[in-house]
C-alpha positions as CSV (number, residue, x, y, z in Angstrom):
1,X,-24.0,26.6,76.4
2,X,-26.9,24.9,74.5
3,X,-25.2,25.3,71.1
4,X,-21.8,24.1,72.5
5,X,-23.4,20.9,73.7
6,X,-25.5,20.3,70.5
7,X,-22.5,20.9,68.2
8,X,-20.6,18.1,69.9
9,X,-23.4,15.7,68.9
10,X,-24.8,15.5,72.4
11,X,-28.5,16.1,73.3
12,X,-29.2,19.2,75.3
13,X,-32.1,19.6,77.6
14,X,-33.1,22.7,79.7
15,X,-35.2,25.7,80.0
16,X,-35.4,28.6,77.5
17,X,-36.7,32.1,77.8
18,X,-38.6,33.6,74.8
19,X,-40.1,37.0,74.1
20,X,-43.4,37.4,72.3
21,X,-43.9,40.2,69.8
22,X,-45.8,42.1,72.5
23,X,-42.8,42.0,74.8
24,X,-44.1,39.3,77.2
25,X,-41.6,36.8,78.3
26,X,-42.4,33.1,78.6
27,X,-40.5,29.9,79.4
28,X,-40.3,26.6,77.7
29,X,-38.8,23.2,78.6
30,X,-36.6,22.3,75.6
31,X,-34.7,19.4,74.2
32,X,-32.4,19.9,71.2
33,X,-30.2,17.6,69.3
34,X,-28.2,17.6,66.0
35,X,-29.7,15.7,63.1
36,X,-27.3,13.7,61.0
37,X,-27.5,12.1,57.6
38,X,-26.6,8.5,56.8
39,X,-23.0,9.4,56.6
40,X,-23.1,11.1,60.0
41,X,-22.9,14.6,58.5
42,X,-24.9,17.3,60.2
43,X,-28.1,18.3,58.3
44,X,-29.9,20.3,60.9
45,X,-31.2,20.5,64.4
46,X,-34.3,19.1,66.1
47,X,-35.9,21.3,68.9
48,X,-38.8,20.1,70.9
49,X,-40.3,22.7,73.3
50,X,-43.1,22.6,75.8
51,X,-44.6,25.9,76.9
52,X,-44.2,26.3,80.7
53,X,-46.3,29.5,81.1
54,X,-49.2,27.8,82.8
55,X,-47.0,25.6,84.9
56,X,-44.9,28.6,86.1
57,X,-48.0,30.4,87.1
58,X,-49.3,27.4,89.1
59,X,-45.8,27.0,90.7
60,X,-45.7,30.6,91.7
61,X,-49.2,30.5,93.2
62,X,-48.3,27.3,95.0
63,X,-45.2,28.9,96.4
64,X,-47.2,31.9,97.6
65,X,-49.7,29.6,99.2
66,X,-46.9,27.6,100.9
67,X,-45.4,30.8,102.3
68,X,-48.8,31.9,103.5
69,X,-49.4,28.5,105.1
70,X,-46.0,28.5,106.8
71,X,-46.7,32.0,108.2
72,X,-50.1,31.0,109.4
73,X,-48.7,27.9,111.1
74,X,-45.9,29.9,112.8
75,X,-48.4,32.5,114.0
76,X,-50.7,29.7,115.3
77,X,-47.8,28.0,117.1
78,X,-46.7,31.3,118.7
79,X,-50.3,32.1,119.7
80,X,-50.8,28.6,121.3
81,X,-47.4,29.0,123.1
82,X,-48.3,32.5,124.3
83,X,-51.7,31.3,125.4
84,X,-50.2,28.3,127.4
85,X,-47.6,30.6,129.0
86,X,-50.3,33.1,129.8
87,X,-52.5,30.5,131.4
88,X,-49.6,29.1,133.4
89,X,-48.4,32.5,134.6
90,X,-52.0,33.6,135.4
91,X,-52.7,30.6,137.6
92,X,-49.3,30.5,139.2
93,X,-49.2,34.2,140.1
94,X,-52.8,34.3,141.3
95,X,-51.8,31.5,143.7
96,X,-48.7,33.3,144.9
97,X,-50.7,36.6,145.2
98,X,-53.2,34.8,147.5
99,X,-50.4,33.4,149.6
100,X,-48.8,36.9,149.9
101,X,-52.2,38.3,151.1
102,X,-52.2,35.6,153.9
103,X,-48.6,36.4,154.9
104,X,-49.3,40.1,155.0
105,X,-52.4,39.7,157.1
106,X,-50.6,37.4,159.5
107,X,-47.7,39.9,159.8
108,X,-50.1,42.7,160.5
109,X,-51.8,40.6,163.2
110,X,-48.4,39.8,164.8
111,X,-47.4,43.5,164.8
112,X,-50.6,44.4,166.6
113,X,-50.3,41.8,169.3
114,X,-46.6,41.5,170.2
115,X,-45.7,43.5,173.3
116,X,-43.2,41.4,175.2
117,X,-40.2,41.8,172.8
118,X,-38.4,45.1,172.1
119,X,-40.9,47.0,170.1
120,X,-38.6,48.8,167.8
121,X,-36.9,45.5,166.7
122,X,-40.2,43.6,166.2
123,X,-41.7,46.6,164.4
124,X,-38.7,46.9,162.0
125,X,-38.8,43.1,161.2
126,X,-42.5,43.1,160.6
127,X,-42.3,46.2,158.5
128,X,-39.7,44.5,156.4
129,X,-41.9,41.4,156.0
130,X,-44.9,43.6,155.0
131,X,-42.8,45.7,152.6
132,X,-41.5,42.5,151.0
133,X,-44.9,41.0,150.7
134,X,-46.2,44.2,149.1
135,X,-43.3,44.3,146.6
136,X,-43.8,40.6,145.7
137,X,-47.5,41.3,145.1
138,X,-46.5,44.2,142.9
139,X,-44.0,42.0,141.0
140,X,-46.8,39.5,140.5
141,X,-49.0,42.2,139.0
142,X,-46.2,43.1,136.7
143,X,-45.7,39.5,135.5
144,X,-49.5,39.2,135.0
145,X,-49.4,42.3,132.9
146,X,-46.5,40.8,131.0
147,X,-48.4,37.6,130.3
148,X,-51.3,39.5,128.6
149,X,-51.1,40.1,124.8
150,X,-48.9,43.1,123.9
151,X,-50.6,46.4,123.2
152,X,-50.0,48.3,120.0
153,X,-47.7,50.8,121.8
154,X,-45.1,49.5,124.2
155,X,-44.4,51.2,127.6
156,X,-41.1,52.9,128.1
157,X,-39.4,52.1,131.3
158,X,-36.3,53.3,133.0
159,X,-34.4,50.3,134.3
160,X,-32.3,52.4,136.6
161,X,-35.4,53.3,138.7
162,X,-36.4,49.6,139.0
163,X,-32.9,48.6,140.0
164,X,-32.8,51.4,142.7
165,X,-36.1,50.1,144.1
166,X,-34.8,46.6,144.3
167,X,-31.6,47.7,146.0
168,X,-33.6,49.9,148.4
169,X,-36.0,47.0,149.3
170,X,-33.0,44.8,150.2
171,X,-31.0,47.5,152.0
172,X,-31.4,45.9,155.5
173,X,-30.3,42.5,154.3
174,X,-27.4,43.9,152.3
175,X,-26.2,45.9,155.3
176,X,-26.5,43.0,157.7
177,X,-24.4,40.8,155.4
178,X,-22.0,43.7,154.8
179,X,-22.6,43.7,151.0
180,X,-22.0,47.0,149.3
181,X,-23.8,47.7,146.0
182,X,-22.2,49.9,143.5
183,X,-24.6,51.4,140.9
184,X,-23.1,52.2,137.5
185,X,-25.4,52.7,134.6
186,X,-24.4,53.3,131.1
187,X,-26.4,54.8,128.2
188,X,-29.9,56.0,128.9
189,X,-31.2,52.9,130.8
190,X,-34.5,53.4,129.0
191,X,-36.1,50.4,127.2
192,X,-39.3,49.9,125.3
C-alpha cells in the first residue's frame, strides 16, 4: 500500500516493521514521498523514519499499569460494596434476631400460663409461633454467614432439602388455606 500511494505522487505516512540482523523486530514511524526533478520526473524517494522501540515499550508498560490499576479499582469497589452490605446485613439481622428472642420468650411464657382456653389448640398455635421464631433465627444465622467473606471452598447444599423444610414449616397455614404444594425437582438439586 505504501508504494502504491508514493508512486501516485502522494505522501505516505504510517508505521513500518523492520527486522534487525539478530532477528529482533522493531517499529518505526515513517513518512515517504517521491522526489521529482525540475521537469516533474521521478528521481528517487525520500524516507524519514523515527525509531518507535522505546515508545512502544513505554506504551506497553503504561497499558499494563492501566490494566493493573483498573483491576485494583474494581477489586476495591467490590470490597467496599461487600463491606457495606456485610455491615448492613450484620446490623439488621442482629436486630431481628434480638426481636425473635423476645417473641420466643413471650410465647413460652404464654404457653406456661394459659389454662382457660382449650389446651390443645393454644399449645398448637404457640408451638407454631415458637417453631417459626426458631426458623427465622436460623435463617438470620444463614444470612449472617452469607454476609461474611467467602471461604476458599464453597459449601455444597441440596436445595431440595431446604425446600422440603420450608414447606413443612408452613404445612398448617397451607392446609388451612387449602393450598396444595406439588414438589417436582429436576437435575440433582445440588449447588455449590
